[in-house]
Residue, then its C-alpha position, 0 to 999 in steps of 0.5 A: m506536580n499537585s498532590c495527586e501526582d505525589i500520592s501516586s509517585t510513592e504507592m507502593t504495589f502489595a507486593e512490595l509491601k509484603a516483600q519490605t514487611s518480610g525484612s529480606p531485600l531478597v524477597l524485594e529484589m525479586v519483586s522489583l526484578t518479577k516486574t521488570i521481567q513481565l515488562l520486557e516480556a511483554k515489550k518482546n512480544s509486541f515486538l515479535r508481533s511487529k517483524r511478522s506483521a513486517i514481514f508479511d508486508i514485504e510481500n505486500q509491498e514488492n507487489l504493490k511495487q511491481k505492478a507500479q513500476k510496471m504502470v510507471n514505464q507503460l506510460k512512459v513509452d506512451i506519453q513519448i510515443g503518443l504527445l502530437p498535438l490535437k490540432g495546429d501545422k504537426f497534426t497527421f491523421t492516418s486512416d486504416s487505407s492509409q489516407v493522410f490528413t492532415k485537418f482536424s476537421s476532415a479527419c473528422d469528416h472521414i471518421t464521422n463518415q466511416l461509422s454513419n451507417t453503424v450510428a445510423s443504425i444505432a439510433l433506430g434501434f437496430h443494434k449491430e455488433k460489428d468492429f472496425k480498425i479507424g487508423t492511426f492518431a497520435g503514435f496510437n492505433l484506434d479500433i472501433s467495437a460496436k456492441g448493441n447501442i454502445i461503441q468503445l474506442a480502444i487505443s493500443t500502442d503495441g497490440k497488448r495494451k489498451y484502453h477502453f472508451n465508451i464513446d457517445t453515437k450523438a455527437n459528432i463520432g470522429r470528433s468525439i474520438l479524436s478529442t477522447v484521444n487528445n484528452f486520454i494523453e493530456k492525462m496521462s501526466n497525471h496517472l504517471e504522476h500517481y503512478e510515480n507516488r505509489l511507486s515511490d511509497a511502495i519502495d519507502r514502505l518495503e524499506h521501513a518493513h525490511n529495516i523492522a524485519n532483520s532489527d533484534f529486540v534492543d532488551g534482549n540482553l536485558l531481559i536474559d540478564s535479568k532472568q539469569r540473576m532472578i535464577l540467581l536469587k533464587t538459588e540465594i533464597s533457598e540456600l537462607g535459613g528460614a525459606e520457607e517462610i521466605k518463599s511463602d513471602l515470595d509466592d504472596a507477592e509474584i502472585f499480587d504483583i501479577a494480578a496487579 
């Protein structure tokens, strides 16, 4: 320990020095107890602020938890429905007119032909407003909306939940649509992991907030005991002879201690 630390550890406040020179151990105890109460009150106020913040955070984290849980549940259902590969022996695309295609190229050509007039009109600057039901692929219903010069693909499972994608009209439109669906399926596991992490984080934060909100101030009894001792000290001092002189010393000590 260096000399600076030696000095700082042995320094007395003006209040403590004043108390010692007063010749009254009660005054010195009063000064020490005043400092203790001030520190405990500061800790209590900090604890109460944390508790209020935790109570507010409970509602916030509960909302985040519910939203994340909803997305996890939805994605799990969609993943179970849409696991058919884009290519291979299991490939199946069913058009809106109930035609079944088992080859990727044939399905792409069918969709491209279905949308050819709309795509050509957009290319020429004649923007059409039209909706198409494309069919079913990998367990998803595919719908197209032509709005202005944009063609948008909607992928849905039950009519209540839709995922929207803008489709490039300059590429092979049928291939773009089916490839978009396949990419969407491949990335669904990443989305699921993302929302599962958010759900886990919300649960952990919610538990932490509940723990703080339901906790008690650990130094509460010490604060009560200190205040009760302060009352007794004041009573003892008031009963001593020369109480006015001691009170004057005490008032100075408390004022300077608070200022410090």
